[in-house]
C-alpha positions as CSV (number, residue, x, y, z in Angstrom):
1,X,23.5,-10.7,28.6
2,X,22.9,-13.3,25.8
3,X,23.6,-12.1,22.3
4,X,22.4,-13.8,19.1
5,X,25.0,-15.2,16.8
6,X,25.5,-13.5,13.5
7,X,24.2,-16.5,11.7
8,X,21.0,-16.5,13.7
9,X,20.4,-12.8,13.1
10,X,20.9,-13.4,9.4
11,X,18.4,-16.3,9.5
12,X,15.8,-14.0,11.2
13,X,16.3,-11.3,8.6
14,X,15.9,-13.9,5.8
15,X,12.6,-15.2,7.3
16,X,11.3,-11.6,7.7
17,X,12.1,-11.0,4.1
18,X,10.4,-14.2,3.0
19,X,7.1,-13.4,4.7
20,X,7.2,-15.4,7.9
21,X,5.3,-13.9,10.8
22,X,7.3,-12.6,13.8
23,X,5.8,-15.1,16.2
24,X,6.5,-18.0,13.8
25,X,10.1,-16.8,13.5
26,X,10.4,-16.7,17.3
27,X,9.2,-20.3,17.5
28,X,11.3,-21.7,14.6
29,X,14.5,-19.9,15.7
30,X,13.8,-20.4,19.4
31,X,14.1,-16.8,20.5
32,X,11.8,-14.3,22.2
33,X,9.3,-12.4,20.2
34,X,10.9,-9.3,21.7
35,X,14.2,-10.3,20.2
36,X,12.6,-10.5,16.8
37,X,10.9,-7.2,17.2
38,X,14.1,-5.5,18.3
39,X,16.0,-6.9,15.3
40,X,13.2,-5.7,13.0
41,X,13.4,-2.2,14.4
42,X,17.2,-2.1,14.0
43,X,17.0,-3.6,10.5
44,X,14.3,-1.1,9.5
45,X,16.2,1.9,10.7
46,X,19.4,0.7,9.0
47,X,17.6,0.0,5.7
48,X,15.9,3.4,5.8
49,X,19.4,4.9,6.1
50,X,20.7,2.6,3.4
51,X,18.0,3.6,0.9
52,X,18.5,7.3,1.7
53,X,22.2,7.0,1.2
54,X,22.5,4.9,-1.9
55,X,19.3,5.4,-4.0
56,X,20.4,8.8,-5.3
57,X,21.1,10.2,-8.8
58,X,19.1,7.5,-10.4
59,X,19.1,7.5,-14.2
60,X,15.7,6.4,-15.3
61,X,13.4,6.6,-18.4
62,X,10.0,5.7,-17.0
63,X,8.7,5.8,-13.4
64,X,5.4,4.1,-12.5
65,X,3.6,5.1,-9.3
66,X,0.9,3.4,-7.4
67,X,-0.6,2.9,-3.9
68,X,-1.1,-0.3,-2.0
69,X,-3.7,-0.6,0.7
70,X,-3.3,-2.2,4.2
71,X,-4.5,-1.4,7.6
72,X,-3.3,-0.9,11.2
73,X,-5.3,-2.5,14.1
74,X,-8.6,-2.4,12.2
75,X,-10.1,-1.2,8.9
76,X,-11.3,2.4,8.5
77,X,-15.0,1.6,8.5
78,X,-14.6,-0.3,11.8
79,X,-12.8,2.6,13.4
80,X,-15.8,4.9,12.8
81,X,-17.9,2.7,15.1
82,X,-15.4,2.5,17.9
83,X,-14.6,4.8,20.8
84,X,-11.1,5.8,22.0
85,X,-9.2,4.2,19.2
86,X,-5.5,5.2,19.0
87,X,-4.6,7.8,16.5
88,X,-3.5,6.3,13.2
89,X,-5.6,3.2,13.4
90,X,-7.5,2.3,10.2
91,X,-6.4,2.3,6.6
92,X,-2.7,2.6,5.7
93,X,-1.5,3.3,2.2
94,X,2.0,2.6,0.9
95,X,2.9,4.8,-2.0
96,X,5.5,3.4,-4.4
97,X,7.5,4.8,-7.3
98,X,9.2,2.1,-9.4
99,X,11.7,2.4,-12.3
100,X,9.9,0.4,-15.0
101,X,13.2,-0.7,-16.7
102,X,15.4,-1.7,-13.8
103,X,12.5,-2.6,-11.3
104,X,14.3,-0.4,-8.7
105,X,12.0,0.9,-6.0
106,X,13.1,4.5,-6.1
107,X,10.8,6.0,-3.6
108,X,8.2,4.8,-1.1
109,X,6.1,6.4,1.7
110,X,3.6,5.1,4.2
111,X,0.7,7.4,5.0
112,X,-2.9,7.9,4.0
113,X,-4.3,8.4,0.5
114,X,-4.4,12.2,0.7
115,X,-2.8,14.9,-1.4
116,X,-0.3,15.5,1.3
117,X,1.0,11.9,1.1
118,X,1.2,12.2,-2.7
119,X,3.3,15.3,-2.3
120,X,5.7,13.7,0.1
121,X,6.5,10.7,-2.1
122,X,6.8,12.8,-5.3
123,X,9.1,15.3,-3.6
124,X,11.2,12.4,-2.5
125,X,11.2,11.0,-6.0
126,X,12.3,14.3,-7.4
127,X,15.3,14.3,-5.1
128,X,16.4,10.8,-6.2
129,X,16.3,10.9,-10.0
130,X,19.0,12.6,-12.1
131,X,17.1,13.3,-15.3
132,X,13.8,14.1,-16.9
133,X,11.5,11.0,-16.9
134,X,8.2,9.9,-18.1
135,X,5.9,9.5,-15.0
136,X,2.8,7.3,-15.2
137,X,0.3,7.1,-12.4
138,X,-3.3,5.8,-12.0
139,X,-6.2,8.3,-12.1
140,X,-6.0,9.3,-8.4
141,X,-6.6,13.0,-8.3
142,X,-4.0,13.6,-5.6
143,X,-1.3,13.1,-8.1
144,X,-2.2,16.1,-10.2
145,X,-1.3,18.8,-7.7
146,X,1.6,16.7,-6.3
147,X,3.3,16.2,-9.7
148,X,2.9,19.9,-10.5
149,X,4.3,20.9,-7.1
150,X,7.3,18.5,-7.2
151,X,8.3,18.8,-10.9
152,X,6.6,21.8,-12.4
153,X,6.8,21.3,-16.2
154,X,10.1,19.4,-16.0
155,X,8.4,16.0,-16.5
156,X,6.5,14.0,-19.1
157,X,3.4,12.9,-17.2
158,X,0.4,10.7,-18.1
159,X,-2.3,9.0,-16.2
160,X,-3.9,5.6,-16.8
161,X,-7.5,5.3,-15.6
162,X,-8.6,1.7,-15.2
163,X,-12.3,0.9,-15.0
164,X,-13.5,-2.2,-13.2
165,X,-17.0,-3.7,-12.8
166,X,-18.2,-4.4,-9.3
167,X,-18.8,-8.1,-8.6
168,X,-21.9,-9.0,-6.7
169,X,-22.3,-11.7,-4.0
170,X,-19.4,-13.7,-2.5
171,X,-17.2,-13.0,-5.5
172,X,-17.3,-9.3,-4.7
173,X,-15.7,-10.1,-1.3
174,X,-13.2,-12.7,-2.2
175,X,-12.3,-12.1,-5.8
176,X,-10.8,-9.1,-7.6
177,X,-13.1,-6.9,-9.6
178,X,-13.3,-7.6,-13.4
179,X,-11.3,-5.2,-15.6
180,X,-13.4,-3.6,-18.2
181,X,-11.5,-0.7,-19.8
182,X,-8.5,1.6,-19.6
183,X,-8.2,5.3,-20.6
184,X,-4.8,6.9,-21.2
185,X,-4.6,10.7,-20.5
186,X,-1.5,12.8,-21.3
187,X,-1.1,15.5,-18.6
188,X,2.3,17.0,-19.7
189,X,3.6,17.2,-23.2
190,X,6.1,14.6,-24.3
191,X,4.5,11.5,-22.9
192,X,4.9,8.4,-25.1
193,X,1.4,6.9,-25.0
194,X,2.7,3.4,-25.9
195,X,4.5,3.4,-22.6
196,X,1.6,4.6,-20.5
197,X,1.1,1.6,-18.2
198,X,1.2,0.8,-14.5
199,X,1.7,-2.9,-15.0
200,X,5.2,-3.2,-13.5
201,X,4.4,-1.2,-10.3
202,X,1.1,-3.1,-9.9
203,X,3.0,-6.4,-10.3
204,X,5.5,-5.1,-7.7
205,X,2.6,-4.4,-5.4
206,X,1.3,-7.9,-5.9
207,X,4.7,-9.3,-4.9
208,X,4.6,-7.1,-1.7
209,X,1.1,-8.4,-0.9
210,X,2.2,-12.0,-1.4
211,X,5.5,-11.6,0.5
212,X,4.2,-9.8,3.5
213,X,1.3,-11.1,5.6
214,X,0.7,-7.5,6.9
215,X,-0.8,-6.8,3.4
216,X,-3.2,-9.8,3.2
217,X,-6.7,-8.4,2.8
218,X,-8.6,-10.9,5.0
219,X,-6.1,-11.5,7.9
220,X,-5.3,-11.3,11.5
221,X,-1.7,-10.7,10.7
222,X,-2.1,-7.0,10.2
223,X,0.3,-4.4,11.7
224,X,-0.4,-3.4,15.3
225,X,2.2,-0.6,15.3
226,X,2.7,1.7,12.4
227,X,6.5,2.0,13.1
228,X,6.9,-1.8,12.7
229,X,4.9,-1.6,9.4
230,X,7.4,1.0,8.1
231,X,10.4,-1.0,9.3
232,X,9.1,-4.2,7.7
233,X,8.7,-2.3,4.4
234,X,12.2,-0.7,4.7
235,X,13.8,-4.2,5.1
236,X,11.7,-5.6,2.3
237,X,12.7,-2.9,-0.2
238,X,16.4,-3.1,0.7
239,X,16.2,-6.9,0.2
240,X,14.3,-6.5,-3.1
241,X,16.5,-3.7,-4.4
242,X,19.9,-5.0,-3.4
243,X,19.9,-8.7,-2.8
244,X,17.2,-10.4,-4.9
245,X,18.2,-11.1,-8.5
246,X,15.4,-10.2,-11.0
247,X,14.8,-13.1,-13.3
248,X,14.5,-11.1,-16.5
249,X,17.4,-8.7,-15.6
250,X,19.8,-11.5,-14.3
251,X,21.0,-8.9,-11.8
252,X,19.5,-7.0,-8.8
253,X,17.5,-3.8,-9.5
254,X,20.3,-1.8,-7.8
255,X,22.9,-3.3,-10.1
256,X,20.7,-2.7,-13.2
257,X,20.2,0.9,-12.1
258,X,24.0,1.4,-11.7
259,X,23.8,2.5,-8.0
260,X,26.0,-0.5,-7.0
261,X,28.3,-2.8,-8.8
262,X,28.1,-5.8,-6.4
263,X,25.5,-8.4,-5.5
264,X,24.6,-7.7,-1.9
265,X,23.7,-10.5,0.5
266,X,21.6,-10.5,3.7
267,X,25.0,-10.9,5.5
268,X,26.0,-7.5,4.1
269,X,22.8,-5.9,5.5
270,X,23.3,-7.7,8.8
271,X,26.8,-6.3,9.1
272,X,25.5,-2.8,8.5
273,X,22.9,-3.3,11.2
274,X,25.6,-4.5,13.6
275,X,27.9,-1.6,12.8
276,X,25.0,0.8,13.4
277,X,23.8,-0.5,16.7
278,X,27.2,-1.4,18.2
């Protein structure tokens, strides 16, 4: 049985993290698409364990939450007109909770845009932070009950409602809507209104969308399997948290947050994958 060299596995991981499609990787590296898929699965499972193990007891001041849209197989409005579509096809939402100061992705969850998904990601966030924080979300109503259920009154919580105009014609299809106004609403006492913003998490979501073809709005590179979608995100967040130096911080988010004292490399992640599957 042929086995990829360590250098070639690391190369595939680097290309996955930099946004190359799985089929283009198989062509460039000259390996089977099944080999790339198998490595993605192993990497995703390893990175999920890595995040669960190391991203704990995070000391943070401000956490920004948001959701980023994608889809599996086809978009939700198309699913309604089809028969016998597999369960789970349609819109997929990735919930993110970012430390605004260190840019550490503290929690994330892939699901729908329901209150249940909001509860999952906020319960996970509550288990990972070590102190009372200021939480800022957009105006999505699902957050209200989820924050209350996860934190009770032990949080400083505010929402930022952003209002956009709806563009008409081709611009409405290919260009983002025009921002018109923002309304800050304190939900729990103690929120510092000058810090009520979702700019950092929205910029993080933009980076995700630019770095992963699965998130391109008009694309045929969408995820065909939800598991692979989750694994790709797990690898990306491990790469972003532990190996990519943030330009303004001069260190990685994990180092800035104090959960590691070393600069990780993709070789370190590849070694963890090898140790896990061997």
